[in-house]
C-alpha positions in Angstrom: 15.7 40.5 -13.3 12.8 39.5 -11.0 12.3 36.9 -8.3 13.1 33.3 -8.9 10.1 31.0 -9.1 11.9 28.2 -7.2 11.7 29.3 -3.6 11.9 27.4 -0.3 14.0 24.6 -1.8 16.6 24.2 0.9 15.5 20.6 1.8 14.9 19.6 -1.8 15.9 16.0 -1.3 13.0 15.4 1.2 10.4 17.4 -0.8 11.2 16.0 -4.2 9.2 12.8 -4.2 6.6 13.6 -1.5 3.8 12.2 -3.7 5.6 8.9 -4.2 6.3 8.7 -0.4 2.6 9.1 0.4 1.5 6.6 -2.2 3.9 3.9 -1.0 3.7 4.5 2.7 0.7 2.3 3.4 1.2 -0.1 0.6 -0.1 -3.6 1.3 0.3 -6.9 -0.6 -1.5 -7.2 -3.9 -4.4 -9.7 -4.3 -2.3 -12.1 -6.4 0.4 -12.2 -3.7 -2.3 -12.9 -1.1 -3.7 -15.7 -3.3 -0.2 -17.2 -3.3 -0.1 -16.9 0.5 -3.4 -18.7 0.9 -2.0 -21.9 -0.5 -2.0 -24.5 2.4 1.8 -24.9 2.7 2.5 -21.2 2.6 -0.4 -20.4 4.9 0.8 -22.9 7.5 4.1 -21.1 7.7 2.6 -17.6 7.9 0.1 -18.6 10.6 2.6 -20.4 12.7 5.6 -18.1 12.6 8.4 -18.1 15.2 8.4 -15.3 17.8 9.8 -12.1 16.2 10.0 -9.1 18.6 10.4 -6.6 15.7 6.9 -7.3 14.4 3.6 -6.3 16.0 2.4 -8.9 18.4 5.6 -10.8 18.1 4.4 -12.2 14.7 1.9 -14.5 16.5 -1.4 -13.0 15.3 -1.6 -12.6 11.5 -4.6 -12.0 9.3 -3.8 -14.0 6.2 -6.3 -12.2 3.9 -5.3 -8.7 4.8 -1.6 -9.4 5.4 -1.6 -7.6 8.7 -0.2 -8.4 12.2 -2.2 -7.8 15.4 -1.2 -7.2 19.0 -3.3 -10.0 20.4 -5.9 -12.6 19.5 -8.7 -10.3 20.7 -7.8 -7.5 18.3 -7.5 -10.1 15.5 -11.0 -11.4 16.2 -12.3 -7.8 16.2 -10.6 -7.1 12.9 -12.4 -10.1 11.3 -15.8 -8.4 12.1 -14.9 -5.1 10.4 -15.8 -3.9 6.9 -12.2 -3.7 5.9 -11.7 -7.4 6.3 -15.1 -8.3 4.7 -14.3 -6.1 1.7 -10.9 -7.9 1.3 -12.6 -11.3 1.4 -15.0 -10.1 -1.3 -12.1 -8.9 -3.5 -10.3 -12.3 -3.0 -13.3 -14.3 -4.3 -12.2 -13.5 -7.9 -9.5 -15.7 -9.4 -6.1 -13.9 -9.8 -5.2 -12.5 -13.2 -2.7 -14.8 -15.1 -0.5 -14.5 -18.1 -2.7 -17.0 -20.0 -5.7 -14.7 -19.4 -3.8 -11.7 -20.6 -3.0 -13.6 -23.9 -6.6 -14.6 -24.4 -7.7 -10.9 -23.9 -5.1 -9.9 -26.5 -6.7 -12.2 -29.1 -4.5 -15.3 -28.7 -7.3 -17.7 -27.7 -10.9 -17.9 -26.6 -12.1 -15.7 -23.7 -12.9 -17.6 -20.5 -14.6 -15.6 -17.8 -12.8 -15.4 -14.4 -13.9 -18.1 -12.0 -15.0 -17.5 -8.4 -12.8 -18.8 -5.6 -14.3 -19.9 -2.3 -12.6 -17.8 0.4 -13.3 -18.3 4.1 -12.0 -16.6 7.2 -9.0 -18.3 8.7 -9.5 -20.5 11.7 -8.3 -19.3 15.1 -6.4 -21.3 17.7 -7.7 -20.4 21.1 -5.0 -19.5 23.6 -5.0 -21.7 26.7 -4.1 -20.5 30.2 -0.8 -22.4 30.0 0.4 -20.3 27.0 -0.3 -16.9 28.6 
């Protein structure tokens, strides 16, 4: 008969979708979701969240462009200086892809080149001695 080709499969439920687990483990928000978050009314809610002890830094230090929470204001300011943040700002300069643009690309209208959007780093509110 011969040896079975399927060996070491006792924990198959954990090994089955290992590639999918690794691909989705560090998934962040897509660029169009971040563009939605950058609208003034949504951005105000995200930057001034209530204290949530389940989130890093109690949800008080949030990078709007990278969709990440930080432990304190100092680490957030250090993040703004990094290549990762600057690369994300560069990606966000391009206007998000819309359904109208998809229809134009499919031949249902004239092509219009994507516009550039002005993206600036979010302002920081300095912590005072009273808040600490």
